[in-house]
N, C-alpha and C positions, 0 to 999 in steps of 0.2 A: 646728460653732458657726455660728449664724445671724448675720444682720446686726445685730440689736438687741443680742444677746449680745456680739458683738465690740466694738461701740461702747461698751457698758457696761463691758466689761473695760478697754478702752483709756483711756476718759475718766474713769471713776470709780475702778476698782480699781487700775489700773497706769498712771496718768497720766505719771509721770516715773520709772518703774521700768525700769532698764536691765539688771537681773539676771533670770535665769530664761529661759524659752523661750516662743515663740509659734508656734502651729501655722499651717499654710498658710491654713486657713479664717479664723482670727482675723486674720491679716495682711491678706489680700486683702479681706475685708469691711470692716475698719477703713480700709484704703487707699481703698476706694470712698467711705466716709463722710467721710473727711478731704478727698477730692477734691471732693465735692459741697459740703461746708461752705466750702472755700476759694473755689470758683467763686461761691457765693452771696455771700460777703463781698466779693469783687471786684466783682460786679454792683452790690451795694448801695453800695459806695464810688464806683463810676463814676457811678451815677445821682445819688447824694447830692452828689457834687462838681459835677455839671452843674446840678442843681436849686438847691442852696444856694450854690454858688460864684458864680452870677449875681446872687444877692441880696446876699451878703456874702462876701468872700474868706476871712475868718477862720472863718466857719462851714464853708465847703468844706474848709479845712485841718483843722478839728476832725474832720470826718467821715473824712478820710483817716487821721488819727492813730488814731482808733478802729478803723478797718479794719486798719491795720498791727498794732495791738496784738492784734486777733483772729487775724490770720494767724500772728503770733509764738506766740500761745497754742496754735495748731494744730501748729506746728512741733515743739514739745517731745514730744507723744505720738507724732508721726510718726517722729521720730528714735528714740524708745524702742522702738517696735514693730519698727522695722527692725533694731535691735541684737538684740532678743529673737529675731527670726526667724533671724538669722545664728547665734545661739547654738543654735537648734534643729537647724541643719545641721552643727553642730560647729565653727563658725568663730568667731573673736574678733569682737567688735563693731567693733574698729578696721578690720576688712576693709571696712567701709562706705566708707572713704576711697578705695577703688578707683574709685568713680564719678568721681573727679577726673581720671582718665586718659581722654582723649577716645576716644570710640567703643568701644574694647575694655572699658573700665571699666564702662560702662553695660550692655554685653552680659553680662559676667560677673556683675554685680549681679543682672540679670534672671534668669539661669540659677539663681543661688543662691536667689532668692526663690521660684522655681517648683519646685525640686527637693524631694523628700520629706525630712522631718526624720529624724534618727536614731531608730530604733525602740527604743532602749535608753537607760538613764540615761547622760548624758555629763557632762563637767566643769561644765556650766552648770545642771544640775538634772534633775529628773524629766521624763518624757515629758508634754507638755501633754495635759490631759484634755478640753479643749474644753467645759468646763462652767464656770459662774460660781462663783467662790470666795466 
């Protein structure tokens, strides 16, 4: 699955879908897209706050409110694709909470995101096809 296909799947087809499975390529390409989008929103918010905040404080706060809404809108598909990726490796989506354990939790999460998915049907669904549905 390529970059555009992964973003189409995550944002259009499975925006808040926590069931099913996500392949490694879908996960990592969507992670890159989400990262670029969130950095772009943060830059727009920072520049908007500086530019409009000096003119009118309420305009600067309005820009920040729009940026926070955009970042929250990106959080939902990010969480969903993380859960689907865990499902692909045969783990429950609740295992995502392991990142709350300092140091070790992040390392385990990273290993699970990198490892291959199960090559057979598991409790969470069919093997991902890496094609648009």
